[in-house]
C-alpha positions as CSV (number, residue, x, y, z in Angstrom):
1,X,75.8,91.7,126.1
2,X,77.1,89.0,123.4
3,X,79.9,86.7,123.9
4,X,82.3,89.1,122.0
5,X,81.9,91.9,124.1
6,X,82.1,89.1,127.4
7,X,85.8,87.8,126.2
8,X,86.8,91.0,124.9
9,X,86.5,92.6,128.0
10,X,87.7,89.6,129.9
11,X,91.1,90.0,128.0
12,X,91.5,93.7,127.7
13,X,94.5,93.6,129.5
14,X,96.1,90.7,128.9
15,X,99.7,90.2,126.8
16,X,100.4,87.4,124.3
17,X,101.5,84.3,126.0
18,X,100.3,86.0,129.4
19,X,97.9,83.8,131.6
20,X,95.0,84.1,132.0
21,X,92.5,86.0,134.7
22,X,90.3,83.5,137.2
23,X,87.0,85.8,135.5
24,X,88.4,84.8,131.5
25,X,88.3,80.8,132.9
26,X,85.2,80.5,134.1
27,X,83.9,82.9,130.9
28,X,85.6,79.9,129.3
29,X,84.4,77.3,131.0
30,X,80.8,78.5,131.1
31,X,80.4,79.0,127.7
32,X,81.9,75.7,126.7
33,X,78.8,73.7,129.6
34,X,76.4,76.7,127.8
35,X,76.8,74.9,124.5
36,X,79.1,77.9,122.6
37,X,82.0,75.5,120.7
38,X,85.7,75.7,121.3
39,X,86.8,77.5,118.2
40,X,84.2,80.3,118.9
41,X,85.1,80.9,123.0
42,X,88.8,81.2,121.2
43,X,87.4,83.8,119.2
44,X,85.9,85.5,121.7
45,X,88.6,85.7,124.2
46,X,91.5,86.0,121.1
47,X,93.1,82.4,121.8
48,X,93.8,79.7,119.6
49,X,91.3,76.7,120.0
50,X,94.5,74.7,121.5
51,X,93.9,76.8,124.6
52,X,90.6,76.8,126.0
53,X,90.4,72.9,125.2
54,X,93.8,73.4,128.0
55,X,91.5,75.3,130.3
56,X,89.0,72.5,130.1
57,X,91.5,69.9,130.8
58,X,93.1,71.8,133.7
59,X,89.4,72.4,135.6
60,X,89.0,69.3,134.7
61,X,92.3,67.9,136.9
62,X,92.4,70.4,139.6
63,X,88.8,71.8,139.7
64,X,89.8,75.5,140.4
65,X,90.0,78.0,138.2
66,X,92.9,79.9,139.9
67,X,96.3,78.9,139.7
68,X,97.4,76.4,141.8
69,X,100.7,77.0,143.9
70,X,103.5,77.3,142.2
71,X,106.6,74.2,143.2
72,X,110.2,76.3,144.3
73,X,110.5,79.4,145.7
74,X,107.6,82.1,145.3
75,X,107.9,84.7,143.1
76,X,110.3,87.9,144.3
77,X,108.0,90.4,142.8
78,X,104.4,90.4,143.2
79,X,101.2,92.2,144.2
80,X,102.2,95.6,145.0
81,X,105.5,95.7,144.2
82,X,104.8,94.0,140.8
83,X,102.4,96.8,140.7
84,X,104.7,99.3,141.1
85,X,107.3,98.0,139.1
86,X,105.5,98.2,135.6
87,X,104.3,101.2,136.6
88,X,107.8,101.9,136.9
89,X,108.2,100.0,133.8
90,X,106.3,102.6,131.8
91,X,107.0,105.8,132.9
92,X,110.2,105.6,132.3
93,X,110.4,103.3,129.3
94,X,114.0,105.0,128.5
95,X,115.5,104.0,132.1
96,X,118.4,101.1,132.9
97,X,117.9,98.6,134.9
98,X,119.7,100.3,137.6
99,X,118.2,103.5,137.3
100,X,114.4,102.0,137.7
101,X,116.1,100.0,140.7
102,X,117.4,103.2,142.0
103,X,113.5,104.7,141.8
104,X,111.9,101.2,142.6
105,X,113.8,101.7,146.2
106,X,114.2,98.0,145.9
107,X,116.6,95.8,147.2
108,X,115.8,93.4,144.1
109,X,118.5,92.5,141.7
110,X,119.3,93.7,138.3
111,X,118.9,89.8,137.2
112,X,115.5,89.6,139.5
113,X,113.9,92.7,137.4
114,X,114.9,91.2,134.2
115,X,112.9,88.5,133.9
116,X,110.1,89.9,136.2
117,X,109.1,92.0,132.5
118,X,110.0,89.1,130.3
119,X,106.4,87.3,132.5
120,X,105.3,89.7,131.0
121,X,106.2,89.8,127.2
122,X,108.5,93.2,127.8
123,X,111.9,92.9,127.4
124,X,114.7,95.8,126.6
125,X,114.9,97.1,122.7
126,X,117.2,99.1,120.6
127,X,114.6,102.6,120.2
128,X,113.6,102.6,116.3
129,X,115.1,105.4,114.9
130,X,112.9,107.6,113.2
131,X,112.9,111.2,112.2
132,X,111.8,113.8,114.4
133,X,108.1,114.2,114.2
134,X,106.1,117.0,116.2
135,X,102.2,117.0,116.5
136,X,101.7,119.4,114.0
137,X,103.6,117.0,111.6
138,X,101.6,113.9,112.6
139,X,98.0,116.0,112.5
140,X,99.2,116.9,108.9
141,X,100.6,113.6,108.4
142,X,97.2,111.9,109.6
143,X,95.4,113.8,107.3
144,X,97.4,113.4,104.0
145,X,97.1,108.8,104.4
146,X,93.1,109.8,105.4
147,X,92.4,111.9,102.0
148,X,94.8,108.9,99.9
149,X,92.8,105.9,101.0
150,X,89.8,107.1,99.4
151,X,89.8,104.7,96.4
152,X,89.8,107.5,93.2
153,X,92.7,109.4,95.4
154,X,94.7,105.5,95.8
155,X,95.0,104.3,92.1
156,X,95.8,107.8,91.7
157,X,98.4,107.9,94.1
158,X,100.0,103.9,92.9
159,X,100.1,106.2,88.9
160,X,102.8,108.2,90.7
161,X,106.3,109.1,90.0
162,X,108.4,108.7,93.2
163,X,111.0,110.7,93.3
164,X,113.9,111.1,96.3
165,X,117.6,112.1,96.1
166,X,120.6,109.8,98.1
167,X,124.1,110.7,98.9
168,X,126.5,107.2,97.8
169,X,129.7,107.5,101.0
170,X,132.2,105.1,100.0
171,X,132.6,104.7,104.2
172,X,135.6,102.5,104.6
173,X,134.0,98.7,105.1
174,X,130.9,97.7,103.9
175,X,127.9,97.9,106.0
176,X,125.9,95.0,107.1
177,X,127.6,92.4,106.1
178,X,126.5,88.8,107.6
179,X,128.6,86.0,107.4
180,X,128.3,82.0,108.0
181,X,130.0,81.0,111.3
182,X,130.2,78.9,114.1
183,X,128.9,81.1,117.7
184,X,132.5,80.5,118.4
185,X,134.5,82.8,115.5
186,X,133.3,85.5,116.3
187,X,136.3,87.4,116.2
188,X,138.0,85.2,113.7
189,X,140.5,87.0,111.6
190,X,139.3,86.2,108.2
191,X,135.1,86.6,109.5
192,X,135.5,89.7,111.0
193,X,133.8,93.2,108.8
194,X,137.0,95.5,109.3
195,X,135.7,99.4,110.1
196,X,138.0,102.0,110.1
197,X,137.3,105.7,111.7
198,X,138.2,107.5,108.8
199,X,136.2,109.9,106.7
200,X,134.7,108.6,103.5
201,X,136.6,109.2,100.9
202,X,134.2,109.4,97.6
203,X,129.9,110.9,98.2
204,X,128.3,111.2,95.2
205,X,124.2,112.7,95.3
206,X,122.3,111.4,92.9
207,X,118.8,111.4,91.7
208,X,115.7,108.8,91.2
209,X,112.6,108.4,89.8
210,X,110.1,105.1,89.5
211,X,106.3,104.1,89.2
212,X,104.8,101.3,88.1
213,X,102.1,100.6,84.9
214,X,99.5,97.8,84.6
215,X,101.8,95.8,86.9
216,X,105.5,96.2,85.9
217,X,107.9,98.3,87.4
218,X,110.1,101.5,86.1
219,X,113.3,103.2,86.8
220,X,114.1,106.8,85.4
221,X,118.0,107.1,84.4
222,X,120.0,108.0,87.6
223,X,120.8,111.7,87.9
224,X,124.0,112.8,89.6
225,X,123.0,116.2,91.5
226,X,126.2,118.2,91.6
227,X,126.6,121.3,93.6
228,X,126.0,124.7,92.2
229,X,129.7,126.0,92.2
230,X,127.4,130.1,92.4
231,X,126.4,129.1,95.9
232,X,128.1,130.3,99.3
233,X,128.8,126.4,100.0
234,X,128.9,125.0,97.0
235,X,125.6,122.6,97.4
236,X,122.5,121.8,95.6
237,X,120.0,124.8,95.0
238,X,116.9,125.0,93.6
239,X,118.3,126.5,89.8
240,X,120.6,123.4,89.9
241,X,117.2,120.6,91.2
242,X,115.9,122.2,87.9
243,X,118.7,120.7,85.9
244,X,117.8,118.1,87.4
245,X,114.0,116.8,86.3
246,X,114.6,118.5,82.8
247,X,117.3,115.5,82.5
248,X,115.7,113.3,84.8
249,X,112.1,114.2,84.7
250,X,111.0,115.7,81.7
251,X,112.0,112.7,79.1
252,X,109.5,110.5,81.3
253,X,106.3,112.6,82.5
254,X,103.4,112.4,80.7
255,X,100.2,115.0,80.9
256,X,98.5,114.5,84.4
257,X,100.9,112.0,85.7
258,X,101.4,113.0,89.8
259,X,104.7,113.6,90.8
260,X,106.0,112.7,94.5
261,X,108.9,115.4,96.0
262,X,109.5,115.3,99.0
263,X,109.8,118.8,101.4
264,X,113.2,119.3,100.9
265,X,114.0,123.5,101.4
266,X,115.2,124.1,97.8
267,X,112.1,122.3,96.8
268,X,110.0,124.6,97.8
269,X,111.2,127.5,96.1
270,X,109.2,129.8,94.0
271,X,112.1,128.9,90.8
272,X,110.6,125.3,91.2
273,X,107.3,126.4,91.5
274,X,107.3,127.6,88.1
275,X,109.6,125.5,86.7
276,X,106.6,122.9,87.0
277,X,103.7,126.0,86.1
278,X,105.6,125.7,82.8
279,X,106.4,122.7,82.3
280,X,101.9,121.5,83.5
281,X,103.7,118.8,86.4
282,X,101.1,117.8,88.8
283,X,102.2,117.9,92.7
284,X,101.0,116.0,95.1
285,X,101.0,118.2,97.9
286,X,103.7,115.5,100.6
287,X,103.0,115.7,104.4
288,X,106.5,116.7,106.2
289,X,109.3,114.5,107.4
290,X,107.3,110.7,106.2
291,X,110.3,108.7,104.2
292,X,108.3,106.6,105.5
293,X,105.3,106.8,103.4
294,X,108.1,106.9,99.4
295,X,108.8,103.7,98.3
296,X,112.0,105.0,96.8
297,X,113.6,105.2,100.2
298,X,114.3,101.4,99.8
299,X,115.3,101.2,96.3
300,X,118.1,103.3,97.2
301,X,119.6,99.9,100.1
302,X,119.3,97.7,97.0
303,X,121.3,100.1,95.0
304,X,123.9,100.3,97.9
305,X,123.7,96.5,98.1
306,X,124.7,96.1,94.0
307,X,127.0,98.3,94.4
308,X,129.4,96.4,96.8
309,X,128.4,93.0,95.3
310,X,129.7,94.7,91.5
311,X,132.8,95.3,93.0
312,X,133.5,94.6,97.0
313,X,136.2,97.0,97.0
314,X,134.6,99.8,96.6
315,X,134.7,101.4,100.1
316,X,138.3,101.6,99.1
317,X,138.1,103.8,96.3
318,X,140.5,107.3,97.0
319,X,139.2,110.8,96.6
320,X,141.1,111.8,93.2
321,X,139.2,111.8,90.2
322,X,139.6,108.7,88.4
323,X,138.6,107.2,91.3
324,X,135.5,109.1,91.5
325,X,134.7,108.3,88.1
326,X,134.9,104.6,88.5
327,X,132.6,105.1,91.8
328,X,130.1,107.1,89.3
329,X,130.5,103.8,86.4
330,X,129.7,101.6,89.5
331,X,126.3,104.0,90.7
332,X,125.3,104.5,87.3
333,X,126.1,99.9,86.7
334,X,124.3,99.3,89.9
335,X,120.8,101.5,89.0
336,X,120.9,99.4,85.7
337,X,120.6,95.8,87.9
338,X,117.9,97.0,90.5
339,X,114.9,94.4,90.0
340,X,111.9,96.4,88.9
341,X,110.0,93.7,90.9
342,X,111.0,95.0,93.6
343,X,110.1,98.9,92.2
344,X,106.3,97.0,90.7
345,X,106.6,95.3,95.1
346,X,107.3,98.3,96.7
347,X,104.7,100.4,95.6
348,X,102.2,98.3,95.5
349,X,102.8,98.3,99.9
350,X,101.4,101.7,99.6
351,X,98.0,100.9,100.7
352,X,99.5,99.4,104.1
353,X,102.0,102.7,105.0
354,X,99.1,104.9,104.2
355,X,97.0,102.3,106.7
356,X,99.7,102.1,108.7
357,X,100.3,105.8,109.1
358,X,96.3,106.2,109.9
359,X,96.1,103.3,112.9
360,X,99.7,105.6,114.6
361,X,97.1,108.0,113.6
362,X,100.3,109.7,112.3
363,X,102.7,109.1,113.9
364,X,105.8,106.9,113.4
365,X,105.5,103.8,111.8
366,X,108.0,100.4,110.9
367,X,108.0,101.8,107.2
């Protein structure tokens, strides 16, 4: 066994910033004594050189690889109880500290439990919001990225036209607003983000497309997605979607361009399939529930920020024809001002997105 393999085995369960085990410390001391450099030993145990220096210095002073008794009161959670608490935390990650306290059948306070998990580099985090994936979805996503990461396929994918639709709503109160203040000024009347529980008064669905060629990003005109008056619900239909594509895609499409759209039900209808076949459009077989793979998703956030930059009172527009036309003007103006460097940056992030899905075996990623 070589140095790296031994170091990997001894530190396999160690979390970042956690203390080294006595065995790992003995390994570091022995490796350095045998002639290995401190940097080489640090790489073997997946740490930095300074941590190895600290362990050597610690051994010279205390003459032991074991932890010395810590000053002060003994830890409240040790031994079997610590192991039991850790297992409960991993088995029931959504439980509150109070619920874990009951399952542990101990008299530990919630503060003590919180501190214990902190020593393991664990804490309560707000669960990330993601679209629900099934095992079949994950399998399809993994198969897609495995093929897409092949050199020729990746080169073609980076030249794709990425499309999506978004609903712009003027929810009263600007979401995600930041202010510069002192800690004591959180509730100062001119620094709070005033919210309303009312429904949005203006709701407009739009369609857009982006691409990059020779390192330069591009955006299609933004297209209004009006509902189909002939449909029972008055919403978008396959027929209406084809009209959107005629306006937004066809003037920009060149033979051989890969076109990306998501898996919305109206996109899979025969009407849309016939439209693509009749115009010779190459449509990418996109995996289900994969907004994290579509870089245009992040353009909508930039668009909404730009809308409020142009019209700070966008949230106050009313449900009437005049304000609706004003909202459309602002949306189109904001779309024209989206930084094309952001488009290029997002499309260049595609290989990272694909690799992230592969690492997650088709499941959730940070994107």
